C-alpha positions as CSV (number, residue, x, y, z in Angstrom):
1,M,-8.4,-6.7,24.9
2,K,-8.6,-8.9,21.7
3,T,-8.9,-6.5,18.5
4,P,-12.1,-7.8,16.7
5,S,-11.5,-8.8,13.0
6,F,-12.6,-6.7,10.2
7,R,-14.9,-8.0,7.7
8,F,-14.9,-7.0,4.0
9,K,-17.5,-7.9,1.5
10,Q,-15.4,-10.8,0.1
11,F,-12.7,-11.7,2.8
12,E,-12.0,-11.1,6.6
13,I,-8.9,-9.9,8.5
14,K,-7.6,-10.7,11.8
15,Q,-5.7,-8.0,13.4
16,D,-4.9,-9.1,17.0
17,H,-1.3,-9.6,16.3
18,S,-0.4,-6.9,13.9
19,A,0.6,-3.4,15.4
20,M,-0.8,-1.7,12.5
21,K,-4.8,-1.8,12.3
22,I,-7.0,-1.7,9.5
23,G,-7.1,2.0,8.2
24,T,-8.3,4.1,5.5
25,D,-4.7,4.5,3.8
26,G,-4.5,0.7,3.0
27,V,-7.9,0.6,1.7
28,L,-7.3,3.7,-0.6
29,L,-4.2,2.3,-2.0
30,G,-5.7,-1.2,-2.6
31,A,-8.6,0.4,-4.3
32,W,-6.7,2.8,-6.3
33,A,-3.7,0.9,-7.6
34,S,-4.2,0.3,-11.5
35,I,-4.8,-3.3,-12.8
36,S,-5.7,-1.9,-16.1
37,L,-2.4,-3.3,-17.3
38,K,-3.5,-6.7,-16.1
39,P,-0.2,-7.8,-14.1
40,S,0.5,-11.3,-13.8
41,T,2.6,-10.8,-10.8
42,I,2.0,-8.1,-7.6
43,L,4.5,-7.4,-4.6
44,D,3.1,-5.9,-1.7
45,I,5.9,-4.2,0.7
46,G,5.1,-4.1,4.3
47,T,1.9,-5.9,3.9
48,G,0.9,-5.9,7.7
49,T,-2.3,-7.6,8.1
50,G,-2.1,-8.6,4.2
51,L,-4.9,-6.2,3.4
52,I,-3.7,-4.4,0.4
53,A,-2.5,-7.8,-1.3
54,L,-5.9,-9.3,-0.6
55,M,-7.9,-6.4,-2.1
56,L,-5.6,-6.6,-5.2
57,A,-6.5,-10.4,-5.1
58,Q,-10.0,-9.8,-5.1
59,R,-9.5,-7.0,-8.4
60,S,-7.4,-8.9,-10.4
61,D,-6.4,-12.2,-12.1
62,A,-2.6,-11.9,-11.2
63,E,-1.4,-15.4,-10.8
64,T,1.2,-14.5,-8.2
65,I,0.7,-12.1,-5.4
66,D,3.5,-11.9,-3.0
67,A,3.6,-10.1,0.3
68,L,6.7,-8.9,2.4
69,E,6.7,-8.2,6.0
70,I,9.6,-8.0,8.4
71,D,7.8,-7.9,11.8
72,A,7.4,-11.7,12.9
73,D,3.7,-11.1,14.4
74,A,2.3,-9.4,11.6
75,Y,3.8,-11.8,9.3
76,E,2.2,-14.6,11.0
77,Q,-1.2,-12.7,10.9
78,A,-0.8,-12.0,7.0
79,V,-0.2,-15.5,6.5
80,E,-3.2,-16.6,8.6
81,N,-5.4,-14.2,6.6
82,F,-4.2,-15.2,3.2
83,E,-4.8,-19.2,4.1
84,N,-8.3,-18.2,5.1
85,S,-9.1,-16.0,1.7
86,P,-10.6,-17.3,-1.3
87,W,-7.4,-16.6,-3.1
88,S,-5.1,-18.4,-0.9
89,D,-3.4,-20.5,-4.0
90,R,-2.2,-17.2,-5.3
91,L,-1.0,-15.4,-2.3
92,F,2.2,-15.7,-0.4
93,C,3.8,-13.9,2.5
94,Y,7.8,-13.7,3.0
95,H,9.2,-12.9,6.2
96,A,12.2,-11.0,5.2
97,S,13.5,-7.2,5.0
98,L,13.0,-5.5,1.8
99,G,16.6,-5.3,1.2
100,Q,17.3,-9.1,1.6
101,F,14.3,-9.8,-0.4
102,A,15.5,-7.6,-3.6
103,N,19.0,-9.1,-3.1
104,E,18.0,-12.6,-3.1
105,I,15.2,-12.9,-5.8
106,D,15.5,-12.7,-9.6
107,D,12.0,-12.1,-10.4
108,T,10.5,-8.8,-11.2
109,Y,7.0,-7.5,-10.6
110,D,4.3,-5.9,-12.7
111,L,2.8,-4.2,-10.1
112,I,4.3,-3.2,-6.7
113,V,2.3,-1.4,-4.0
114,S,3.4,-0.2,-0.5
115,N,1.8,1.7,2.4
116,P,5.1,2.5,4.0
117,P,6.0,3.7,7.5
118,F,6.4,7.3,7.2
119,Y,6.2,9.0,10.5
120,S,9.6,11.0,10.9
121,E,8.8,13.1,13.8
122,N,11.5,12.9,17.0
123,Y,9.5,11.0,19.0
124,K,8.7,7.3,19.4
125,T,5.7,5.6,21.0
126,K,6.2,3.0,23.9
127,D,5.4,-0.1,21.7
128,P,8.3,-1.1,19.8
129,Q,6.1,-3.0,17.3
130,R,4.3,-0.1,16.5
131,N,7.5,2.0,15.8
132,L,8.8,-0.5,13.6
133,S,5.5,-0.4,11.4
134,R,5.2,3.2,11.4
135,F,8.4,5.4,11.8
136,N,10.4,6.4,9.0
137,D,13.6,4.9,10.1
138,A,12.1,1.2,9.7
139,M,12.1,1.9,6.0
140,P,13.5,5.5,4.6
141,F,12.0,6.6,1.5
142,H,15.2,6.2,-0.5
143,Y,15.6,2.7,0.6
144,L,11.9,1.7,-0.5
145,L,12.6,3.6,-3.7
146,E,16.2,1.8,-4.5
147,N,14.7,-1.6,-3.9
148,V,11.5,-1.0,-5.7
149,S,13.6,0.0,-8.7
150,K,15.5,-3.3,-8.6
151,L,12.1,-5.6,-8.2
152,L,9.9,-3.7,-10.7
153,S,9.3,-5.0,-14.5
154,A,10.4,-2.6,-17.1
155,T,6.8,-1.8,-18.0
156,G,5.5,-2.2,-14.5
157,L,3.7,0.3,-12.0
158,F,4.6,1.2,-8.5
159,V,1.9,2.9,-6.3
160,V,2.6,4.3,-2.9
161,I,0.7,6.2,-0.3
162,I,2.5,8.9,1.6
163,P,2.0,12.2,3.6
164,H,1.1,14.9,1.2
165,K,3.6,17.0,2.7
166,E,6.4,14.4,1.4
167,E,5.0,14.5,-2.2
168,I,7.5,16.9,-3.9
169,S,10.7,15.1,-1.9
170,F,9.3,11.4,-2.7
171,I,9.1,12.2,-6.5
172,N,12.5,13.7,-6.6
173,L,13.8,10.8,-4.9
174,A,12.2,8.4,-7.2
175,Q,13.5,10.3,-10.2
176,A,17.0,9.5,-9.0
177,V,16.4,5.7,-9.5
178,K,14.5,6.7,-12.9
179,L,10.9,6.2,-11.8
180,Y,8.4,8.7,-12.7
181,P,5.1,9.9,-11.7
182,S,2.2,9.1,-14.2
183,R,-1.0,9.6,-11.6
184,I,-1.6,11.2,-8.2
185,L,-4.5,11.3,-6.1
186,R,-4.4,13.8,-3.1
187,I,-6.7,12.9,-0.4
188,K,-8.6,15.2,1.9
189,G,-10.6,14.2,4.8
190,N,-13.4,16.4,4.0
191,P,-13.6,19.9,1.7
192,K,-12.5,22.4,4.9
193,V,-9.2,20.4,5.6
194,A,-6.1,20.4,4.3
195,T,-4.7,17.8,1.7
196,K,-3.6,14.7,4.0
197,R,-2.4,12.0,1.7
198,S,-0.9,11.4,-1.5
199,L,-1.4,8.6,-3.8
200,I,1.4,8.2,-6.5
201,E,1.9,5.6,-9.3
202,F,5.3,5.5,-10.8
203,S,6.6,3.8,-13.7
204,F,10.1,3.8,-15.6
205,S,8.5,6.2,-18.6
206,A,9.6,9.7,-18.2
207,R,6.3,11.3,-18.9
208,N,6.0,13.4,-15.8
209,E,5.0,16.6,-17.8
210,N,1.5,14.6,-18.3
211,T,0.7,13.4,-14.8
212,I,-2.6,13.1,-14.2
213,T,-3.4,14.8,-10.8
214,N,-6.9,14.6,-9.0
215,I,-8.3,15.3,-5.6
216,L,-10.7,12.9,-3.5
217,V,-12.7,14.2,-0.7
218,I,-13.6,11.4,1.7
219,E,-16.7,12.9,3.7
220,T,-18.6,16.0,3.2
221,T,-19.7,15.8,7.0
222,R,-18.8,13.1,9.5
223,H,-20.1,9.8,8.2
224,Q,-21.3,11.3,5.0
225,Y,-19.2,9.8,2.4
226,T,-18.6,11.3,-1.1
227,Q,-19.9,9.6,-4.1
228,D,-16.2,9.5,-5.4
229,Y,-15.1,7.7,-2.3
230,V,-18.2,5.5,-2.4
231,N,-17.4,4.6,-5.8
232,L,-13.8,3.7,-5.0
233,T,-14.5,1.7,-2.3
234,Q,-17.6,0.0,-2.5
235,D,-16.4,-3.3,-3.6
236,F,-15.0,-3.9,-0.2
237,Y,-16.7,-2.2,2.6
238,L,-19.8,-4.0,3.9
239,K,-21.8,-0.9,4.4
240,M,-21.0,0.9,1.4
């Protein structure tokens, strides 16, 4: 069955050829990543449908918004979504691995974002494309961070969303490449459940002792969204 497209307030995402569909993680990252430093160049690593890159195109005046996608079908879908958006002149998608891209490009980026594959359990689904998109062996965290450290400008920001249980180990891996957390947002689905995700902003400034840490609860009850979540996402979701 064909997967329907997902309509946001200013753009539409077709996702029938991408293994990873629109999800809360991507929307949170695209909405929370800071543009306060007015980045002129942005890179979205593992763009999938192109969602996060499109959100940042809507939010920012960045002249260049590049995206990177290794899966051929997802790459073609992202290109289609970029071309159909109001910001097609600022968006470009590369079909390459992160390591290949980092070794071949000379430019650096003011803002890098990534919603990386992170399921490291010892099982796989029967869908190889989904496995590539979602399992940690497709892009180990140390591999992601080593390449981000090459691609990020000296004053740039790197923003990522990961499972909360991986937060401490990810921060330790980042410090090994001289990246330090400046902001952390921990995500809970509702007030009664454990923290599920961590959004972390990194820079090359060693100021981790002053890391700003907050908690965001998405719902009070089923489909009753908190004001904090509404405030963060209302520029995108049609019904917010």
